C-alpha positions in Angstrom: 28.2 11.6 5.3 29.0 7.8 5.1 29.4 6.0 2.0 26.3 4.0 2.8 24.2 7.4 3.0 25.7 8.4 -0.3 24.6 5.3 -1.9 21.2 5.5 -0.6 20.8 9.1 -1.7 22.1 8.1 -5.2 19.5 5.3 -5.3 16.7 7.7 -4.0 17.4 10.4 -6.5 17.6 8.1 -9.5 14.3 6.5 -8.4 12.8 9.9 -8.3 14.2 10.8 -11.7 13.0 7.7 -13.4 9.6 7.1 -11.6 8.2 10.3 -10.0 9.3 13.2 -12.2 8.1 11.5 -15.6 4.7 10.9 -14.1 4.2 14.5 -13.8 5.7 15.8 -17.1 3.8 15.2 -20.4 6.9 14.8 -22.7 6.7 12.5 -25.9 9.6 10.2 -26.3 10.4 7.6 -29.0 9.7 3.9 -28.1 13.4 3.4 -27.5 13.8 6.0 -24.9 10.4 5.2 -23.5 11.5 1.6 -23.0 14.8 3.0 -21.5 13.0 5.2 -18.9 10.3 2.8 -18.0 12.0 -0.5 -17.8 15.6 -0.6 -18.3 16.8 2.2 -15.8 14.3 1.3 -13.0 15.4 -2.4 -13.5 19.1 -1.5 -13.2 18.4 0.6 -10.3 16.8 -2.3 -8.5 19.8 -4.6 -9.3 22.2 -2.0 -8.1 20.2 -1.8 -4.9 20.1 -5.5 -4.4 23.9 -5.6 -5.0 24.6 -3.1 -2.4 22.5 -4.8 0.1 24.3 -8.1 -0.6 27.8 -6.6 -0.3 26.7 -4.6 2.8 24.8 -7.1 4.7 27.1 -10.1 3.9 30.1 -8.2 5.0 28.4 -7.3 8.3 26.7 -10.7 9.3 27.4 -13.2 6.7 25.4 -16.4 7.7 22.2 -14.5 8.8 22.2 -12.4 5.7 22.8 -15.3 3.6 20.0 -17.4 5.0 17.6 -14.7 4.9 18.3 -13.7 1.4 17.9 -17.3 0.3 14.6 -17.5 2.1 13.6 -14.2 0.3 14.5 -15.7 -2.9 12.3 -18.7 -2.1 9.4 -16.5 -1.0 9.4 -14.3 -4.2 10.2 -16.8 -6.9 9.0 -20.2 -5.9 6.1 -19.4 -3.5 5.1 -16.1 -5.1 4.3 -14.5 -1.9 5.0 -11.0 -3.2 7.5 -8.4 -2.4 6.0 -6.8 0.7 5.2 -10.1 2.4 8.6 -11.8 1.4 10.4 -8.5 2.7 8.5 -8.7 6.1 9.3 -12.5 6.5 13.1 -12.2 5.6 13.5 -9.0 7.7 11.9 -10.7 10.7 14.2 -13.9 10.0 17.2 -11.8 9.7 16.7 -9.9 12.9 15.8 -13.2 14.7 19.0 -14.7 13.5 21.0 -11.6 14.5 19.5 -11.5 18.0 19.2 -15.1 19.1 21.8 -17.0 17.1 25.0 -15.3 18.1 
């Protein structure tokens, strides 16, 4: 397997461990551990995923990735379009820049 697949599998397994499995188990945790499981670990997985995408895409096609990620930031944080809409828009922009601007 390639390093990219290893990273993807690590992110998927971590997400399953912190999101899916706890929803099926009824285990009582302290408030500190519950905060760790429900907020800190998923947030760190998300940050890890973003950093992985940044490094991978910026090393592959720098300017299209930079432009589409900047537009994605604007869509999410300034225009409040939501994650799904901004993902679709930035993906379309990225593929357009790759296909037609090179």
